[in-house]
C-alpha positions as CSV (number, residue, x, y, z in Angstrom):
1,M,0.0,0.0,0.0
2,R,1.3,3.4,-1.0
3,R,1.4,6.2,1.5
4,P,-0.1,9.5,0.3
5,R,2.4,12.1,-0.4
6,I,2.2,15.1,1.8
7,R,2.8,18.4,0.1
8,T,4.6,20.9,2.4
9,A,5.6,24.4,1.6
10,G,9.1,23.2,0.7
11,R,7.9,20.5,-1.7
12,T,5.7,22.5,-4.0
13,P,6.8,22.7,-7.6
14,A,7.4,26.4,-7.3
15,A,9.6,25.9,-4.3
16,L,11.5,23.0,-5.8
17,A,12.2,25.1,-8.9
18,G,13.1,28.2,-6.9
19,A,10.4,30.1,-8.7
20,G,8.0,32.7,-7.5
21,P,6.0,35.4,-9.2
22,G,7.3,38.9,-9.3
23,P,5.3,41.8,-7.9
24,A,1.7,42.2,-9.2
25,F,0.8,45.1,-11.4
26,E,-2.5,46.5,-12.9
27,I,-4.0,46.4,-16.3
28,I,-7.2,48.2,-17.1
29,F,-10.2,46.2,-18.4
30,D,-13.3,48.2,-19.5
31,G,-12.2,51.1,-17.2
32,Q,-11.6,48.9,-14.1
33,P,-8.2,47.9,-12.7
34,V,-7.4,44.2,-12.9
35,R,-4.5,42.6,-11.0
36,A,-2.0,40.7,-13.1
37,L,1.3,38.8,-12.4
38,P,4.4,38.8,-14.5
39,G,4.2,36.1,-17.2
40,Q,0.4,35.9,-17.1
41,S,-1.5,36.3,-20.3
42,I,-4.2,38.9,-20.6
43,A,-6.8,36.1,-20.7
44,A,-5.3,34.5,-17.5
45,A,-5.4,37.9,-15.7
46,L,-9.0,38.4,-16.7
47,W,-10.0,34.8,-15.7
48,A,-8.3,35.4,-12.3
49,A,-10.5,38.5,-11.9
50,S,-13.6,36.5,-12.7
51,V,-14.0,38.1,-16.2
52,L,-15.1,35.3,-18.4
53,T,-16.2,37.1,-21.6
54,W,-14.7,40.1,-23.4
55,R,-16.0,40.1,-26.9
56,T,-19.1,39.4,-28.9
57,T,-19.5,37.6,-32.2
58,R,-19.9,39.5,-35.5
59,V,-23.3,38.1,-36.5
60,N,-25.4,37.3,-33.4
61,G,-23.6,39.3,-30.8
62,R,-23.0,36.3,-28.6
63,P,-20.5,36.6,-25.7
64,R,-17.1,35.0,-26.1
65,G,-13.9,34.7,-24.0
66,A,-11.0,32.2,-23.9
67,F,-11.9,28.8,-25.2
68,C,-8.8,26.8,-26.3
69,G,-6.2,28.9,-24.5
70,I,-3.6,28.2,-27.2
71,G,-4.5,30.7,-29.9
72,S,-6.2,28.4,-32.3
73,C,-9.9,29.3,-32.0
74,F,-9.8,33.1,-31.9
75,D,-12.6,33.3,-29.3
76,C,-10.4,35.4,-27.0
77,L,-10.0,38.4,-29.4
78,A,-9.9,41.7,-27.5
79,T,-8.9,45.3,-28.2
80,V,-5.6,45.9,-26.4
81,N,-4.1,49.4,-26.3
82,G,-6.4,50.5,-29.1
83,Q,-5.5,47.6,-31.4
84,P,-8.4,45.2,-32.2
85,N,-8.3,41.5,-32.8
86,R,-5.5,40.7,-30.4
87,R,-5.5,37.1,-29.0
88,A,-5.7,37.6,-25.2
89,C,-4.7,34.0,-24.5
90,L,-1.3,34.6,-26.2
91,L,-0.6,38.2,-25.4
92,P,1.4,38.7,-22.1
93,A,-0.1,41.3,-19.8
94,R,2.1,44.4,-19.3
95,P,1.7,47.1,-16.7
96,G,-0.7,49.7,-17.9
97,D,-2.3,47.7,-20.7
98,V,-5.7,48.9,-21.6
99,V,-8.1,46.1,-22.6
100,T,-11.6,46.9,-23.9
101,P,-14.3,44.5,-24.9
102,Q,-14.5,43.9,-28.6
103,E,-17.8,44.0,-30.5
104,G,-18.0,42.0,-33.7
105,D,-14.9,42.3,-35.9
106,G,-13.4,45.1,-33.7
107,H,-13.8,47.8,-36.4
108,A,-16.4,50.5,-36.1
109,G,-19.1,50.6,-38.8
110,P,-21.7,48.4,-40.3
111,L,-21.1,44.8,-41.1
112,R,-20.4,44.0,-44.8
């Protein structure tokens, strides 16, 4: 019979690797501050802040957020620092980033 392994503070993966997050910083989402950690993607920072959707689809206006988490599906598109159609799951969060929800294709004007 195997004994269950007890995880102590010194035996966590982060402790064994000598890793730890740097100091937190803020990004702005829809006018509200959101805490982010170094190395976190914008999608991960939004998830950690309980933000699950940040764009709507072009045709029906349905809410979308991160789906695949690896940049394949394009559901995580957001407008970052004024640039539309940025994949939030791939884009590292940087201090002071301004993220706004994206409607449709991210460009103002009627659909074609």
